[in-house]
Every structure is written in structure tokens, then in C-alpha cells.
Backbone as CSV, one residue per row, in Angstrom:
resi,resn,N_x,N_y,N_z,CA_x,CA_y,CA_z,C_x,C_y,C_z
1,MET,-86.480,182.442,-65.379,-86.985,183.251,-64.292,-85.860,184.015,-63.599
2,LYS,-84.712,183.343,-63.435,-83.573,183.980,-62.786,-83.099,185.176,-63.615
3,ASN,-83.037,185.021,-64.955,-82.619,186.125,-65.825,-83.585,187.298,-65.737
4,LEU,-84.884,187.019,-65.633,-85.888,188.064,-65.518,-85.711,188.833,-64.209
5,THR,-85.419,188.127,-63.129,-85.193,188.772,-61.836,-83.975,189.681,-61.893
6,ILE,-82.887,189.221,-62.492,-81.668,190.030,-62.614,-81.928,191.254,-63.474
7,LEU,-82.645,191.089,-64.572,-82.976,192.213,-65.444,-83.826,193.242,-64.706
8,THR,-84.784,192.775,-63.930,-85.638,193.678,-63.161,-84.820,194.464,-62.150
9,ILE,-83.913,193.816,-61.464,-83.048,194.489,-60.485,-82.184,195.539,-61.179
10,LEU,-81.633,195.211,-62.328,-80.816,196.175,-63.061,-81.627,197.383,-63.507
11,LEU,-82.824,197.164,-63.988,-83.682,198.272,-64.416,-84.053,199.165,-63.242
12,ILE,-84.398,198.580,-62.132,-84.762,199.361,-60.951,-83.568,200.151,-60.437
13,SER,-82.391,199.574,-60.435,-81.222,200.278,-59.915,-80.809,201.446,-60.799
14,ASN,-81.189,201.444,-62.069,-80.842,202.542,-62.960,-81.882,203.649,-62.992
15,CYS,-83.020,203.458,-62.343,-84.059,204.480,-62.307,-83.649,205.596,-61.356
16,VAL,-84.081,206.792,-61.659,-83.859,207.913,-60.756,-85.133,208.109,-59.942
17,PHE,-85.022,207.964,-58.651,-86.169,208.140,-57.782,-86.121,209.556,-57.234
18,ALA,-87.251,210.243,-57.259,-87.308,211.616,-56.775,-86.995,211.655,-55.279
19,LYS,-86.083,212.494,-54.913,-85.731,212.698,-53.516,-86.731,213.666,-52.908
20,SER,-86.950,213.548,-51.628,-87.897,214.431,-50.949,-87.483,215.892,-51.025
21,PHE,-86.182,216.153,-51.086,-85.711,217.536,-51.100,-85.717,218.172,-52.489
22,TYR,-86.081,217.426,-53.541,-86.159,218.008,-54.877,-87.189,219.126,-54.895
23,GLY,-86.881,220.192,-55.595,-87.804,221.308,-55.728,-87.060,222.619,-55.731
24,THR,-87.804,223.685,-55.614,-87.236,225.028,-55.576,-87.359,225.558,-54.158
25,TRP,-86.257,226.053,-53.637,-86.166,226.545,-52.268,-85.681,227.992,-52.291
26,LYS,-86.016,228.731,-51.263,-85.593,230.127,-51.154,-85.025,230.374,-49.765
27,VAL,-83.884,231.073,-49.688,-83.273,231.399,-48.402,-84.139,232.424,-47.689
28,GLU,-84.567,232.068,-46.478,-85.405,232.957,-45.664,-84.604,233.729,-44.633
29,SER,-83.603,233.056,-44.025,-82.857,233.730,-42.960,-81.555,233.001,-42.652
30,VAL,-80.695,233.718,-41.940,-79.480,233.132,-41.377,-79.878,232.664,-39.986
31,THR,-79.717,231.369,-39.702,-80.189,230.841,-38.418,-79.085,230.649,-37.388
32,HIS,-77.857,230.481,-37.834,-76.772,230.213,-36.887,-75.439,230.533,-37.550
33,LYS,-74.479,230.930,-36.744,-73.121,231.218,-37.231,-72.153,230.406,-36.390
34,ASN,-71.191,229.786,-37.064,-70.214,228.967,-36.365,-68.883,229.058,-37.116
35,MET,-67.921,229.773,-36.569,-66.596,229.930,-37.201,-66.730,230.344,-38.670
36,ALA,-67.375,231.441,-38.912,-67.672,231.900,-40.265,-66.434,232.453,-40.966
37,SER,-66.376,232.207,-42.266,-65.271,232.738,-43.068,-65.723,233.859,-43.999
38,ILE,-67.019,234.211,-43.938,-67.513,235.362,-44.696,-68.137,236.339,-43.704
39,SER,-68.292,237.575,-44.115,-68.853,238.588,-43.224,-70.344,238.366,-43.017
40,ALA,-70.855,238.934,-41.930,-72.292,238.858,-41.652,-73.074,239.552,-42.755
41,GLU,-72.524,240.624,-43.311,-73.190,241.342,-44.392,-73.312,240.470,-45.644
42,LYS,-72.231,239.753,-45.980,-72.273,238.866,-47.151,-73.268,237.724,-46.920
43,ALA,-73.323,237.220,-45.697,-74.279,236.159,-45.372,-75.708,236.673,-45.543
44,LYS,-75.993,237.894,-45.060,-77.338,238.464,-45.196,-77.689,238.719,-46.650
45,ASP,-76.682,238.987,-47.491,-76.934,239.197,-48.924,-77.452,237.931,-49.603
46,LEU,-77.211,236.773,-48.993,-77.683,235.511,-49.575,-79.157,235.242,-49.296
47,VAL,-79.757,235.997,-48.372,-81.190,235.856,-48.112,-81.939,236.227,-49.388
48,GLY,-82.866,235.367,-49.781,-83.613,235.555,-51.021,-83.071,234.727,-52.179
49,THR,-81.880,234.150,-52.019,-81.284,233.317,-53.067,-82.129,232.064,-53.286
50,ALA,-82.301,231.708,-54.553,-83.054,230.494,-54.892,-82.097,229.320,-55.056
51,LEU,-82.532,228.156,-54.610,-81.797,226.911,-54.766,-82.751,225.912,-55.411
52,VAL,-82.378,225.399,-56.579,-83.212,224.441,-57.310,-82.488,223.103,-57.331
53,LEU,-83.149,222.058,-56.854,-82.554,220.721,-56.761,-83.412,219.742,-57.545
54,SER,-82.793,218.987,-58.446,-83.511,217.944,-59.187,-82.592,216.751,-59.376
55,GLY,-83.102,215.742,-60.030,-82.338,214.513,-60.224,-81.140,214.666,-61.129
56,ARG,-81.212,215.561,-62.080,-80.128,215.713,-63.050,-79.373,217.023,-62.935
57,SER,-79.992,218.036,-62.353,-79.359,219.348,-62.332,-79.645,220.064,-61.021
58,SER,-78.886,221.123,-60.790,-79.121,221.984,-59.641,-78.705,223.401,-60.017
59,LYS,-79.313,224.356,-59.334,-79.016,225.755,-59.599,-79.031,226.501,-58.281
60,SER,-78.001,227.297,-58.072,-77.886,228.128,-56.887,-77.657,229.549,-57.358
61,GLY,-78.667,230.406,-57.173,-78.558,231.757,-57.716,-78.381,231.668,-59.219
62,GLU,-77.255,232.152,-59.721,-76.969,232.091,-61.159,-76.037,230.927,-61.522
63,GLN,-75.592,230.166,-60.526,-74.689,229.036,-60.755,-75.505,227.789,-61.094
64,TYR,-75.113,227.101,-62.166,-75.884,225.960,-62.663,-74.983,224.749,-62.867
65,CYS,-75.496,223.578,-62.530,-74.807,222.318,-62.801,-75.790,221.381,-63.487
66,ASP,-75.408,220.854,-64.652,-76.325,219.970,-65.384,-75.994,218.493,-65.212
67,ASN,-75.066,218.171,-64.320,-74.718,216.781,-64.035,-74.583,216.623,-62.518
68,THR,-75.729,216.645,-61.834,-75.756,216.657,-60.379,-75.972,215.262,-59.807
69,LYS,-75.249,214.989,-58.749,-75.466,213.788,-57.941,-75.470,214.222,-56.486
70,TYR,-76.118,213.427,-55.648,-76.238,213.752,-54.230,-75.674,212.616,-53.386
71,GLU,-74.790,212.957,-52.457,-74.303,211.996,-51.465,-75.077,212.256,-50.182
72,VAL,-75.860,211.277,-49.762,-76.736,211.444,-48.608,-76.258,210.541,-47.477
73,GLU,-76.110,211.132,-46.291,-75.802,210.394,-45.069,-76.845,210.774,-44.030
74,PHE,-77.162,209.853,-43.149,-78.073,210.170,-42.058,-77.246,210.566,-40.843
75,PHE,-77.575,211.718,-40.266,-76.879,212.253,-39.103,-77.809,212.276,-37.907
76,ASP,-77.247,211.929,-36.748,-77.954,212.204,-35.507,-77.275,213.427,-34.878
77,ASN,-77.700,213.821,-33.709,-77.180,215.029,-33.075,-75.667,214.961,-32.855
78,SER,-75.166,213.798,-32.461,-73.716,213.684,-32.212,-72.905,213.782,-33.506
79,ASP,-73.442,213.273,-34.620,-72.758,213.418,-35.911,-72.669,214.892,-36.307
80,LEU,-73.777,215.604,-36.144,-73.807,217.021,-36.500,-72.793,217.798,-35.669
81,PHE,-72.739,217.475,-34.373,-71.780,218.151,-33.505,-70.341,217.813,-33.898
82,LEU,-70.090,216.568,-34.232,-68.753,216.139,-34.637,-68.269,216.898,-35.873
83,TYR,-69.140,217.064,-36.863,-68.763,217.726,-38.115,-68.771,219.246,-38.025
84,TYR,-69.776,219.809,-37.318,-69.988,221.264,-37.381,-69.989,221.983,-36.037
85,LYS,-69.777,221.257,-34.944,-69.786,221.846,-33.599,-71.074,222.612,-33.314
86,VAL,-72.175,222.043,-33.753,-73.500,222.614,-33.540,-74.464,221.460,-33.262
87,GLU,-75.497,221.743,-32.498,-76.476,220.711,-32.173,-77.828,221.061,-32.796
88,PHE,-78.708,220.060,-32.859,-80.046,220.273,-33.411,-80.743,221.451,-32.720
89,SER,-80.589,221.541,-31.405,-81.271,222.608,-30.658,-80.782,223.997,-31.080
90,ASN,-79.499,224.134,-31.440,-78.980,225.425,-31.921,-79.673,225.860,-33.201
91,LEU,-80.137,224.887,-33.980,-80.791,225.167,-35.256,-82.311,225.104,-35.141
92,LYS,-82.801,224.960,-33.899,-84.239,224.866,-33.619,-84.896,223.697,-34.358
93,LEU,-84.178,222.575,-34.396,-84.695,221.376,-35.062,-85.157,220.375,-34.014
94,ASP,-86.369,219.916,-34.158,-86.939,218.933,-33.248,-86.986,217.581,-33.956
95,VAL,-85.800,216.993,-34.152,-85.680,215.718,-34.860,-84.674,214.833,-34.138
96,ASP,-84.724,213.544,-34.449,-83.732,212.605,-33.929,-82.626,212.366,-34.953
97,LYS,-83.005,212.412,-36.237,-82.065,212.212,-37.343,-82.472,213.114,-38.479
98,LEU,-81.511,213.380,-39.348,-81.780,214.144,-40.559,-80.822,213.684,-41.639
99,GLU,-81.070,214.166,-42.855,-80.193,213.849,-43.974,-79.152,214.951,-44.122
100,HIS,-77.900,214.551,-44.203,-76.798,215.458,-44.509,-76.470,215.192,-45.973
101,VAL,-76.623,216.214,-46.816,-76.511,216.029,-48.262,-75.390,216.876,-48.822
102,MET,-74.535,216.233,-49.624,-73.492,216.950,-50.363,-73.832,216.867,-51.844
103,VAL,-73.849,218.029,-52.491,-74.153,218.099,-53.917,-72.849,217.970,-54.703
104,LEU,-72.843,217.034,-55.652,-71.695,216.857,-56.532,-72.066,217.321,-57.933
105,CYS,-71.141,218.021,-58.574,-71.323,218.455,-59.958,-70.205,217.815,-60.767
106,ASN,-70.582,217.033,-61.766,-69.595,216.292,-62.560,-68.694,215.435,-61.667
107,ASN,-69.310,214.801,-60.666,-68.649,213.897,-59.716,-67.607,214.566,-58.828
108,ARG,-67.681,215.895,-58.693,-66.790,216.629,-57.786,-67.619,217.532,-56.891
109,SER,-67.055,217.896,-55.738,-67.750,218.816,-54.854,-68.052,220.102,-55.614
110,TRP,-69.274,220.615,-55.468,-69.729,221.750,-56.258,-69.159,223.075,-55.756
111,ASN,-68.961,223.221,-54.450,-68.386,224.415,-53.826,-69.123,225.706,-54.153
112,LYS,-70.420,225.636,-54.295,-71.274,226.810,-54.473,-72.261,226.843,-53.316
113,PHE,-72.929,227.984,-53.128,-73.935,228.065,-52.086,-74.949,226.942,-52.306
114,GLY,-75.214,226.161,-51.277,-76.155,225.050,-51.375,-75.501,223.707,-51.613
115,HIS,-74.172,223.665,-51.641,-73.528,222.382,-51.931,-73.543,221.421,-50.742
116,ILE,-73.811,221.939,-49.551,-74.011,221.072,-48.384,-75.257,221.560,-47.674
117,PHE,-76.178,220.634,-47.416,-77.372,221.031,-46.693,-77.882,219.898,-45.821
118,LEU,-78.741,220.281,-44.890,-79.414,219.353,-43.992,-80.882,219.337,-44.388
119,TYR,-81.466,218.144,-44.431,-82.877,218.025,-44.771,-83.560,217.158,-43.726
120,THR,-84.669,217.649,-43.177,-85.358,216.927,-42.111,-86.597,216.221,-42.633
121,PRO,-87.083,215.218,-41.886,-88.314,214.527,-42.267,-89.530,215.452,-42.294
122,SER,-89.464,216.596,-41.620,-90.587,217.542,-41.614,-90.429,218.607,-42.714
123,ASP,-89.638,218.298,-43.757,-89.483,219.133,-44.942,-88.831,220.476,-44.646
124,GLU,-87.800,220.455,-43.807,-87.006,221.651,-43.528,-85.652,221.475,-44.204
125,LEU,-85.146,222.551,-44.780,-83.844,222.497,-45.447,-82.969,223.616,-44.906
126,ILE,-81.764,223.260,-44.467,-80.797,224.221,-43.938,-79.497,224.051,-44.710
127,VAL,-79.074,225.127,-45.366,-77.814,225.126,-46.106,-76.693,225.525,-45.155
128,ILE,-75.583,224.812,-45.244,-74.381,225.143,-44.481,-73.391,225.737,-45.476
129,TYR,-72.986,226.984,-45.237,-72.105,227.652,-46.191,-71.183,228.632,-45.471
130,ASP,-69.905,228.415,-45.597,-68.877,229.297,-45.029,-69.117,229.648,-43.561
131,GLY,-69.514,228.651,-42.776,-69.685,228.837,-41.348,-71.047,229.336,-40.919
132,TYR,-71.927,229.583,-41.852,-73.285,230.021,-41.547,-74.282,228.913,-41.876
133,PHE,-75.398,228.940,-41.173,-76.499,228.009,-41.413,-77.692,228.853,-41.868
134,PHE,-78.217,228.536,-43.035,-79.294,229.309,-43.647,-80.564,228.463,-43.697
135,GLU,-81.667,229.046,-43.247,-82.955,228.364,-43.311,-83.618,228.687,-44.644
136,LEU,-84.092,227.644,-45.336,-84.766,227.818,-46.617,-86.208,227.341,-46.508
137,SER,-87.068,227.913,-47.331,-88.446,227.445,-47.415,-88.683,226.937,-48.821
138,ARG,-89.551,225.963,-48.921,-89.861,225.387,-50.233,-90.753,226.366,-50.995
139,SER,-90.328,226.733,-52.205,-91.136,227.597,-53.052,-92.132,226.766,-53.838
140,THR,-91.628,225.693,-54.457,-92.496,224.796,-55.228,-91.893,223.413,-55.216
141,LEU,-92.710,222.446,-55.540,-92.191,221.108,-55.776,-91.847,220.976,-57.246
142,ASN,-92.076,222.023,-57.990,-91.621,222.176,-59.368,-91.984,221.010,-60.283
143,GLN,-93.013,221.193,-61.060,-93.472,220.166,-61.994,-92.370,219.771,-62.974
144,ALA,-91.530,220.718,-63.373,-90.444,220.406,-64.309,-89.477,219.398,-63.694
145,LEU,-89.239,219.516,-62.394,-88.325,218.587,-61.732,-88.938,217.191,-61.644
146,LYS,-90.247,217.128,-61.390,-90.927,215.829,-61.374,-90.847,215.184,-62.756
147,LYS,-91.063,215.993,-63.783,-91.011,215.497,-65.156,-89.609,214.981,-65.469
148,ASP,-88.583,215.718,-65.003,-87.196,215.311,-65.202,-86.944,213.933,-64.604
149,ALA,-87.434,213.699,-63.391,-87.257,212.408,-62.714,-88.028,211.310,-63.425
150,ASN,-89.256,211.610,-63.876,-90.063,210.613,-64.572,-89.467,210.243,-65.915
151,ASN,-88.927,211.196,-66.653,-88.320,210.927,-67.953,-87.100,210.027,-67.834
152,SER,-86.310,210.215,-66.801,-85.115,209.388,-66.652,-85.467,207.964,-66.229
153,ALA,-86.667,207.773,-65.683,-87.090,206.431,-65.285,-87.673,205.650,-66.453
154,SER,-88.013,206.356,-67.559,-88.623,205.636,-68.684,-87.630,205.249,-69.740
């Protein structure tokens, strides 16, 4: 019985569970600027960019990573201020906590648009990139991404 319990734990720990933020997202607007390192014009050019997040891969515009991992931390308002000198109210977020997510490609920081984002329990996604905060809307929950997660669990 003990061996069966250990085997079950090992199998469960190796499964890929679909994250709430998996899917296809589209940049709708620039919501906030804080010590930006790119021009306002370049930031506006990113509006309309697609961001695809799944268990195994991610795509930002034309940039693709086929070995994606996500580092997720829970942030409250003081954490967000400590890291980015911005508060939930500046981003029009009505939450107590959110997920701060860093996308890794081949176990290294991806350094592409979408490599750091905030995800709220109310299904809002905000990308932090070069001092700008971009609001994204979910385009689809993408059946292919669900299939990707289910295949890795079998």
C-alpha cells in the first residue's frame, strides 16, 4: 500500500495541470507607464499583439518558445509596489492578490514581450514590458492548448 501511495504521488507530480491563464490573449491597450525604456510610439505598436500561453509552449507575436515553464508568485499590493512602484489602483485592479508570472524558455528568462505578466482571479492579464503595463483580453481558451495539457497528463 505504501508503494502504491508513493507511485500515485509521483504520477500526480509529473502531470501538467492547465493554468487559468493558458489560452490566446490580445493586447488591447497601454494602461500605465512607469520609468519606460521604450518610446510611447513603440508601446502603442504592441497593441494588437497576440500572446499564446500553454503548458509546453508560448508565442508572443512571431517569437516562439517550445520549452516553456512558468514561475508563479502571489503578490499583494505592497509586493507590486516594491517591485514596480505601482499599485493595484493605478492599474484599475479591484483585487487583494494576484499572480505575478515569469515565463521561462529553456529554463531561462524569455526576455520577449509577455515574459512577465500579472493575472487576476477575475481573468484579467496585464503584461509588464519595458516600463509599460499592457491590458490584454482573452481571445480563446484554445482547444489546442487544452489538448496539449491533456496529452502530457496521459
